[in-house]
N, CA, C and O atoms as CSV, one atom per row, in Angstrom:
chain,resi,resn,atom,element,x,y,z
A,1,UNK,N,N,14.375,-3.367,26.586
A,1,UNK,CA,C,14.532,-4.468,25.410
A,1,UNK,C,C,13.232,-5.239,25.446
A,1,UNK,O,O,12.699,-5.914,26.326
A,2,UNK,N,N,12.852,-4.887,24.059
A,2,UNK,CA,C,11.622,-5.763,23.080
A,2,UNK,C,C,12.105,-7.411,23.802
A,2,UNK,O,O,13.042,-8.162,24.072
A,3,UNK,N,N,10.916,-7.247,23.826
A,3,UNK,CA,C,10.223,-8.736,23.301
A,3,UNK,C,C,10.178,-9.547,22.437
A,3,UNK,O,O,9.789,-8.864,21.489
A,4,UNK,N,N,10.336,-10.841,21.964
A,4,UNK,CA,C,10.381,-11.826,20.894
A,4,UNK,C,C,9.366,-11.337,20.027
A,4,UNK,O,O,9.423,-10.978,18.850
A,5,UNK,N,N,8.474,-11.391,20.794
A,5,UNK,CA,C,6.647,-10.751,19.820
A,5,UNK,C,C,7.124,-9.727,18.987
A,5,UNK,O,O,7.000,-9.644,17.765
A,6,UNK,N,N,7.777,-8.822,19.895
A,6,UNK,CA,C,7.393,-7.405,19.291
A,6,UNK,C,C,8.714,-7.535,17.891
A,6,UNK,O,O,8.392,-7.364,16.715
A,7,UNK,N,N,10.066,-7.836,18.292
A,7,UNK,CA,C,10.718,-7.693,17.144
A,7,UNK,C,C,9.756,-8.524,16.110
A,7,UNK,O,O,9.241,-7.977,15.135
A,8,UNK,N,N,9.600,-9.695,16.382
A,8,UNK,CA,C,8.731,-10.097,14.626
A,8,UNK,C,C,7.698,-9.392,14.287
A,8,UNK,O,O,7.543,-9.174,13.086
A,9,UNK,N,N,6.498,-8.729,15.482
A,9,UNK,CA,C,6.145,-7.656,14.892
A,9,UNK,C,C,6.621,-6.768,13.847
A,9,UNK,O,O,6.379,-6.769,12.640
A,10,UNK,N,N,7.420,-5.935,14.630
A,10,UNK,CA,C,8.307,-4.756,13.908
A,10,UNK,C,C,9.034,-5.466,12.360
A,10,UNK,O,O,9.166,-4.769,11.354
A,11,UNK,N,N,9.303,-6.415,12.394
A,11,UNK,CA,C,10.102,-7.266,11.500
A,11,UNK,C,C,8.901,-6.872,10.415
A,11,UNK,O,O,8.914,-5.970,9.577
A,12,UNK,N,N,7.677,-8.016,10.757
A,12,UNK,CA,C,6.648,-7.815,9.415
A,12,UNK,C,C,6.000,-6.779,9.201
A,12,UNK,O,O,5.447,-6.672,8.107
A,13,UNK,N,N,5.878,-5.724,10.179
A,13,UNK,CA,C,5.224,-4.455,9.976
A,13,UNK,C,C,6.094,-3.838,8.598
A,13,UNK,O,O,5.594,-3.309,7.606
A,14,UNK,N,N,7.407,-4.061,8.848
A,14,UNK,CA,C,8.687,-3.747,7.964
A,14,UNK,C,C,8.490,-4.051,6.535
A,14,UNK,O,O,8.467,-3.397,5.492
A,15,UNK,N,N,8.329,-5.552,6.948
A,15,UNK,CA,C,8.140,-6.624,5.368
A,15,UNK,C,C,6.795,-6.882,4.693
A,15,UNK,O,O,6.911,-7.524,3.649
A,16,UNK,N,N,5.777,-6.606,4.965
A,16,UNK,CA,C,4.662,-6.631,4.299
A,16,UNK,C,C,4.445,-5.269,3.670
A,16,UNK,O,O,3.829,-5.582,2.652
A,17,UNK,N,N,4.522,-4.462,3.657
A,17,UNK,CA,C,4.141,-2.931,2.952
A,17,UNK,C,C,4.979,-3.236,1.714
A,17,UNK,O,O,4.591,-2.637,0.711
A,18,UNK,N,N,6.102,-4.077,1.542
A,18,UNK,CA,C,7.155,-4.279,0.589
A,18,UNK,C,C,6.590,-4.963,-0.831
A,18,UNK,O,O,6.837,-4.544,-1.962
A,19,UNK,N,N,5.840,-6.023,-0.515
A,19,UNK,CA,C,4.237,-6.905,-1.438
A,19,UNK,C,C,3.917,-6.173,-2.591
A,19,UNK,O,O,3.610,-6.631,-3.692
A,20,UNK,N,N,4.015,-4.982,-2.246
A,20,UNK,CA,C,3.119,-4.078,-2.990
A,20,UNK,C,C,4.347,-3.703,-4.342
A,20,UNK,O,O,4.027,-3.172,-5.405
A,21,UNK,N,N,5.251,-3.974,-4.103
A,21,UNK,CA,C,6.210,-3.305,-5.153
A,21,UNK,C,C,5.881,-4.336,-6.293
A,21,UNK,O,O,5.387,-3.733,-7.246
A,22,UNK,N,N,6.003,-5.898,-6.553
A,22,UNK,CA,C,5.553,-6.864,-7.407
A,22,UNK,C,C,4.488,-6.116,-8.079
A,22,UNK,O,O,4.422,-5.690,-9.232
A,23,UNK,N,N,3.624,-6.051,-7.041
A,23,UNK,CA,C,2.616,-5.342,-8.226
A,23,UNK,C,C,2.935,-4.063,-8.970
A,23,UNK,O,O,2.685,-4.016,-10.174
A,24,UNK,N,N,3.480,-2.998,-8.335
A,24,UNK,CA,C,3.924,-2.085,-9.108
A,24,UNK,C,C,4.532,-2.134,-10.553
A,24,UNK,O,O,4.482,-1.682,-11.697
A,25,UNK,N,N,5.254,-3.161,-9.530
A,25,UNK,CA,C,6.202,-3.468,-11.416
A,25,UNK,C,C,5.695,-4.419,-12.262
A,25,UNK,O,O,6.205,-4.559,-13.374
A,26,UNK,N,N,4.714,-5.136,-11.888
A,26,UNK,CA,C,3.623,-5.702,-12.678
A,26,UNK,C,C,2.741,-5.189,-13.746
A,26,UNK,O,O,2.373,-5.639,-14.832
A,27,UNK,N,N,2.497,-3.986,-13.015
A,27,UNK,CA,C,1.372,-3.034,-13.771
A,27,UNK,C,C,2.466,-2.183,-14.663
A,27,UNK,O,O,2.166,-1.863,-15.813
A,28,UNK,N,N,3.802,-1.808,-14.075
A,28,UNK,CA,C,4.592,-1.032,-15.129
A,28,UNK,C,C,5.141,-1.614,-16.306
A,28,UNK,O,O,5.692,-0.994,-17.216
A,29,UNK,N,N,4.914,-3.140,-16.216
A,29,UNK,CA,C,5.839,-3.944,-17.132
A,29,UNK,C,C,4.825,-4.402,-18.091
A,29,UNK,O,O,5.217,-4.913,-19.140
A,30,UNK,N,N,3.558,-4.280,-17.854
A,30,UNK,CA,C,2.417,-4.705,-18.544
A,30,UNK,C,C,1.627,-2.927,-19.221
A,30,UNK,O,O,0.629,-2.839,-19.937
A,31,UNK,N,N,2.312,-1.986,-18.794
A,31,UNK,CA,C,1.636,-1.201,-18.958
A,31,UNK,C,C,0.010,-0.903,-18.586
A,31,UNK,O,O,-0.508,-0.006,-19.251
A,32,UNK,N,N,-0.507,-1.317,-17.972
A,32,UNK,CA,C,-2.264,-1.446,-17.326
A,32,UNK,C,C,-2.573,-2.098,-16.738
A,32,UNK,O,O,-2.401,-3.314,-16.817
A,33,UNK,N,N,-3.171,-1.465,-15.900
A,33,UNK,CA,C,-3.390,-1.928,-14.506
A,33,UNK,C,C,-5.565,-2.367,-14.590
A,33,UNK,O,O,-6.331,-2.396,-13.627
A,34,UNK,N,N,-5.897,-2.617,-16.045
A,34,UNK,CA,C,-6.702,-2.686,-16.097
A,34,UNK,C,C,-7.673,-3.627,-15.093
A,34,UNK,O,O,-8.823,-3.453,-14.690
A,35,UNK,N,N,-6.619,-4.781,-14.856
A,35,UNK,CA,C,-7.272,-6.582,-14.097
A,35,UNK,C,C,-6.626,-5.870,-12.449
A,35,UNK,O,O,-6.063,-6.603,-11.636
A,36,UNK,N,N,-6.833,-4.424,-12.209
A,36,UNK,CA,C,-6.915,-4.150,-10.618
A,36,UNK,C,C,-8.184,-3.196,-10.639
A,36,UNK,O,O,-8.158,-2.281,-11.463
A,37,UNK,N,N,-9.531,-3.349,-9.633
A,37,UNK,CA,C,-10.055,-3.007,-9.418
A,37,UNK,C,C,-9.780,-1.561,-8.992
A,37,UNK,O,O,-8.880,-1.148,-8.261
A,38,UNK,N,N,-10.745,-0.892,-9.605
A,38,UNK,CA,C,-10.575,0.704,-8.885
A,38,UNK,C,C,-10.846,0.910,-7.864
A,38,UNK,O,O,-10.254,1.522,-6.976
A,39,UNK,N,N,-12.223,0.174,-7.907
A,39,UNK,CA,C,-13.080,0.200,-5.985
A,39,UNK,C,C,-11.789,-0.127,-4.984
A,39,UNK,O,O,-11.290,0.534,-4.074
A,40,UNK,N,N,-11.486,-1.339,-5.503
A,40,UNK,CA,C,-10.570,-1.968,-4.496
A,40,UNK,C,C,-9.599,-0.732,-4.183
A,40,UNK,O,O,-9.734,0.014,-3.213
A,41,UNK,N,N,-8.684,-0.645,-5.073
A,41,UNK,CA,C,-7.476,0.320,-4.753
A,41,UNK,C,C,-8.031,1.747,-3.849
A,41,UNK,O,O,-7.494,2.061,-2.787
A,42,UNK,N,N,-9.026,2.428,-4.373
A,42,UNK,CA,C,-9.679,3.335,-3.874
A,42,UNK,C,C,-10.105,3.076,-2.352
A,42,UNK,O,O,-9.775,3.792,-1.406
A,43,UNK,N,N,-11.068,1.672,-2.270
A,43,UNK,CA,C,-11.212,1.421,-0.770
A,43,UNK,C,C,-9.849,1.423,0.051
A,43,UNK,O,O,-9.665,2.367,0.820
A,44,UNK,N,N,-9.180,0.736,-0.024
A,44,UNK,CA,C,-7.943,0.235,0.172
A,44,UNK,C,C,-6.816,1.730,0.766
A,44,UNK,O,O,-6.171,1.901,1.800
A,45,UNK,N,N,-6.997,2.478,-0.333
A,45,UNK,CA,C,-5.915,3.658,-0.277
A,45,UNK,C,C,-7.060,4.395,1.026
A,45,UNK,O,O,-6.660,4.698,2.150
A,46,UNK,N,N,-8.161,4.529,0.663
A,46,UNK,CA,C,-9.210,5.545,1.644
A,46,UNK,C,C,-8.989,5.040,3.244
A,46,UNK,O,O,-8.845,5.784,4.214
A,47,UNK,N,N,-9.000,3.864,3.240
A,47,UNK,CA,C,-8.842,3.306,5.093
A,47,UNK,C,C,-7.232,3.511,5.290
A,47,UNK,O,O,-6.771,3.720,6.412
A,48,UNK,N,N,-6.522,3.447,4.285
A,48,UNK,CA,C,-5.069,3.603,5.241
A,48,UNK,C,C,-4.479,4.822,5.495
A,48,UNK,O,O,-3.615,5.138,6.312
A,49,UNK,N,N,-5.406,5.802,4.218
A,49,UNK,CA,C,-5.770,7.011,5.049
A,49,UNK,C,C,-6.510,7.517,6.187
A,49,UNK,O,O,-6.182,8.579,6.716
A,50,UNK,N,N,-7.454,6.849,6.581
A,50,UNK,CA,C,-7.954,7.268,7.633
A,50,UNK,C,C,-7.694,6.074,8.738
A,50,UNK,O,O,-8.491,5.330,9.310
A,51,UNK,N,N,-6.675,6.155,8.790
A,51,UNK,CA,C,-6.122,4.994,9.667
A,51,UNK,C,C,-4.756,5.817,10.346
A,51,UNK,O,O,-4.373,5.662,11.506
A,52,UNK,N,N,-4.112,6.750,9.298
A,52,UNK,CA,C,-2.720,7.266,9.198
A,52,UNK,C,C,-2.537,7.676,10.512
A,52,UNK,O,O,-1.871,7.193,11.427
A,53,UNK,N,N,-3.442,8.921,10.420
A,53,UNK,CA,C,-3.395,9.380,12.277
A,53,UNK,C,C,-3.304,8.956,13.786
A,53,UNK,O,O,-2.827,9.494,14.785
A,54,UNK,N,N,-4.006,7.680,13.524
A,54,UNK,CA,C,-4.029,6.805,14.326
A,54,UNK,C,C,-2.021,5.884,14.888
A,54,UNK,O,O,-1.312,5.556,15.839
A,55,UNK,N,N,-2.098,5.925,13.657
A,55,UNK,CA,C,-0.747,5.009,13.154
A,55,UNK,C,C,0.823,5.959,13.845
A,55,UNK,O,O,1.871,5.595,14.379
A,56,UNK,N,N,0.262,7.207,13.482
A,56,UNK,CA,C,1.378,8.409,13.562
A,56,UNK,C,C,0.982,8.889,14.936
A,56,UNK,O,O,1.681,9.878,15.159
A,57,UNK,N,N,0.083,8.621,16.095
A,57,UNK,CA,C,0.026,9.326,17.258
A,57,UNK,C,C,0.574,7.955,18.218
A,57,UNK,O,O,0.902,8.098,19.396
A,58,UNK,N,N,0.616,6.427,17.398
A,58,UNK,CA,C,0.238,5.345,18.347
A,58,UNK,C,C,2.071,5.955,18.985
A,58,UNK,O,O,2.886,6.629,18.356
A,59,UNK,N,N,2.205,5.298,20.618
A,59,UNK,CA,C,3.158,4.985,20.958
A,59,UNK,C,C,3.817,3.416,20.952
A,59,UNK,O,O,4.858,2.997,21.459
A,60,UNK,N,N,2.561,2.600,20.010
A,60,UNK,CA,C,3.521,1.125,19.087
A,60,UNK,C,C,4.319,1.395,18.540
A,60,UNK,O,O,4.118,2.530,18.108
A,61,UNK,N,N,5.339,0.978,18.203
A,61,UNK,CA,C,6.201,1.216,17.173
A,61,UNK,C,C,5.622,0.169,16.058
A,61,UNK,O,O,5.496,0.377,14.851
A,62,UNK,N,N,5.250,-1.215,16.922
A,62,UNK,CA,C,4.673,-1.686,15.168
A,62,UNK,C,C,3.727,-0.834,14.423
A,62,UNK,O,O,4.003,-0.339,13.330
A,63,UNK,N,N,2.535,-0.663,15.077
A,63,UNK,CA,C,1.880,0.183,14.279
A,63,UNK,C,C,2.311,1.289,13.599
A,63,UNK,O,O,2.225,1.414,12.378
A,64,UNK,N,N,2.899,2.321,14.563
A,64,UNK,CA,C,3.665,3.358,13.654
A,64,UNK,C,C,4.283,2.964,12.655
A,64,UNK,O,O,4.264,3.556,11.576
A,65,UNK,N,N,4.725,2.223,12.819
A,65,UNK,CA,C,5.838,2.195,11.542
A,65,UNK,C,C,5.081,1.619,10.197
A,65,UNK,O,O,5.312,2.039,9.064
A,66,UNK,N,N,3.973,0.402,10.577
A,66,UNK,CA,C,3.093,-0.355,9.619
A,66,UNK,C,C,2.769,0.540,8.959
A,66,UNK,O,O,3.036,0.292,7.784
A,67,UNK,N,N,2.087,1.970,9.154
A,67,UNK,CA,C,1.328,2.771,9.165
A,67,UNK,C,C,1.882,3.694,8.165
A,67,UNK,O,O,1.171,4.193,7.293
A,68,UNK,N,N,3.231,3.946,8.285
A,68,UNK,CA,C,4.322,4.926,7.815
A,68,UNK,C,C,4.782,4.296,6.617
A,68,UNK,O,O,4.855,5.013,5.619
A,69,UNK,N,N,5.115,3.056,6.521
A,69,UNK,CA,C,5.002,1.893,5.345
A,69,UNK,C,C,4.299,1.866,4.521
A,69,UNK,O,O,4.571,2.334,3.415
A,70,UNK,N,N,3.480,1.458,4.735
A,70,UNK,CA,C,1.968,1.404,3.913
A,70,UNK,C,C,1.593,2.303,3.343
A,70,UNK,O,O,1.503,2.145,2.126
A,71,UNK,N,N,1.331,3.195,3.721
A,71,UNK,CA,C,1.164,4.772,3.360
A,71,UNK,C,C,1.871,5.037,2.164
A,71,UNK,O,O,1.487,5.573,1.125
A,72,UNK,N,N,3.088,4.520,2.522
A,72,UNK,CA,C,4.010,5.199,1.648
A,72,UNK,C,C,3.855,3.852,0.085
A,72,UNK,O,O,3.859,4.277,-1.070
A,73,UNK,N,N,3.775,2.835,0.288
A,73,UNK,CA,C,3.866,2.022,-0.588
A,73,UNK,C,C,2.425,1.890,-1.166
A,73,UNK,O,O,2.189,2.367,-2.276
A,74,UNK,N,N,1.574,1.336,-0.541
A,74,UNK,CA,C,0.464,1.668,-1.238
A,74,UNK,C,C,0.109,2.916,-2.015
A,74,UNK,O,O,-0.267,2.888,-3.187
A,75,UNK,N,N,0.235,3.888,-1.375
A,75,UNK,CA,C,0.355,5.303,-1.953
A,75,UNK,C,C,1.042,5.080,-3.305
A,75,UNK,O,O,0.788,5.970,-4.116
A,76,UNK,N,N,1.711,4.276,-3.667
A,76,UNK,CA,C,2.848,4.392,-5.128
A,76,UNK,C,C,1.577,3.388,-5.725
A,76,UNK,O,O,0.955,3.656,-6.753
A,77,UNK,N,N,1.346,2.294,-4.949
A,77,UNK,CA,C,0.131,1.403,-5.836
A,77,UNK,C,C,-0.817,1.914,-6.091
A,77,UNK,O,O,-1.319,1.313,-7.040
A,78,UNK,N,N,-1.850,3.329,-5.568
A,78,UNK,CA,C,-2.669,3.871,-5.905
A,78,UNK,C,C,-2.338,4.408,-7.052
A,78,UNK,O,O,-2.847,4.279,-8.165
A,79,UNK,N,N,-1.228,5.168,-6.603
A,79,UNK,CA,C,-0.712,6.497,-7.996
A,79,UNK,C,C,-0.368,5.593,-9.628
A,79,UNK,O,O,-0.761,5.889,-10.757
A,80,UNK,N,N,0.463,4.485,-9.193
A,80,UNK,CA,C,0.490,3.484,-10.489
A,80,UNK,C,C,-0.498,3.260,-11.425
A,80,UNK,O,O,-0.544,3.591,-12.610
A,81,UNK,N,N,-1.788,2.264,-10.297
A,81,UNK,CA,C,-3.030,1.875,-10.808
A,81,UNK,C,C,-3.750,3.402,-11.612
A,81,UNK,O,O,-4.248,3.581,-12.724
A,82,UNK,N,N,-3.600,3.962,-10.886
A,82,UNK,CA,C,-4.211,5.287,-11.735
A,82,UNK,C,C,-3.396,5.749,-13.129
A,82,UNK,O,O,-3.998,5.830,-14.200
A,83,UNK,N,N,-2.282,5.979,-13.031
A,83,UNK,CA,C,-1.673,6.204,-13.973
A,83,UNK,C,C,-1.819,5.283,-15.144
A,83,UNK,O,O,-1.908,5.820,-16.248
A,84,UNK,N,N,-1.867,3.612,-15.048
A,84,UNK,CA,C,-1.571,3.108,-16.037
A,84,UNK,C,C,-3.117,2.651,-16.446
A,84,UNK,O,O,-3.264,1.634,-17.123
A,85,UNK,N,N,-4.308,3.460,-15.999
A,85,UNK,CA,C,-5.569,3.204,-16.114
A,85,UNK,C,C,-6.122,3.428,-17.159
A,85,UNK,O,O,-6.076,4.657,-17.110
A,86,UNK,N,N,-6.864,3.097,-18.543
A,86,UNK,CA,C,-7.391,3.318,-19.416
A,86,UNK,C,C,-7.973,3.654,-19.961
A,86,UNK,O,O,-7.641,3.481,-21.134
A,87,UNK,N,N,-8.918,4.187,-19.826
A,87,UNK,CA,C,-9.915,5.061,-20.477
A,87,UNK,C,C,-10.820,4.304,-21.173
A,87,UNK,O,O,-10.319,3.469,-21.926
A,88,UNK,N,N,-11.711,4.349,-21.140
A,88,UNK,CA,C,-12.946,3.334,-21.988
A,88,UNK,C,C,-12.732,3.979,-23.591
A,88,UNK,O,O,-12.832,3.273,-24.595
A,89,UNK,N,N,-12.427,5.416,-23.620
A,89,UNK,CA,C,-12.443,5.653,-25.440
A,89,UNK,C,C,-11.130,5.315,-25.892
A,89,UNK,O,O,-10.788,5.809,-26.966
A,90,UNK,N,N,-10.304,4.551,-25.272
A,90,UNK,CA,C,-9.101,4.382,-25.981
A,90,UNK,C,C,-9.253,2.675,-25.990
A,90,UNK,O,O,-8.180,2.110,-26.200
A,91,UNK,N,N,-10.455,1.756,-25.789
A,91,UNK,CA,C,-10.722,0.457,-26.252
A,91,UNK,C,C,-10.527,0.411,-27.623
A,91,UNK,O,O,-9.751,-0.392,-28.140
A,92,UNK,N,N,-11.042,1.050,-28.115
A,92,UNK,CA,C,-11.553,0.677,-29.364
A,92,UNK,C,C,-12.262,1.971,-30.165
A,92,UNK,O,O,-12.761,1.809,-31.279
């Protein structure tokens, strides 16, 4: 049986990545991701991808769960930002 801190950690590992959904919705509604730093999105995405193998192999359920859910949901942010990025040639 898990102790209380493990249970809280697991809940947080599941819930935290879901905070990406409002960002995705905001970008889709505005049809623009111009206010999102492309360097930030790419940097975070690369770090998540590089951490993923550690999470997949880990026996720690909190780390493994967070990695899987975060990879999926931040992957959706990454794709959404790229999809709604307007090229400079379209601005004028």
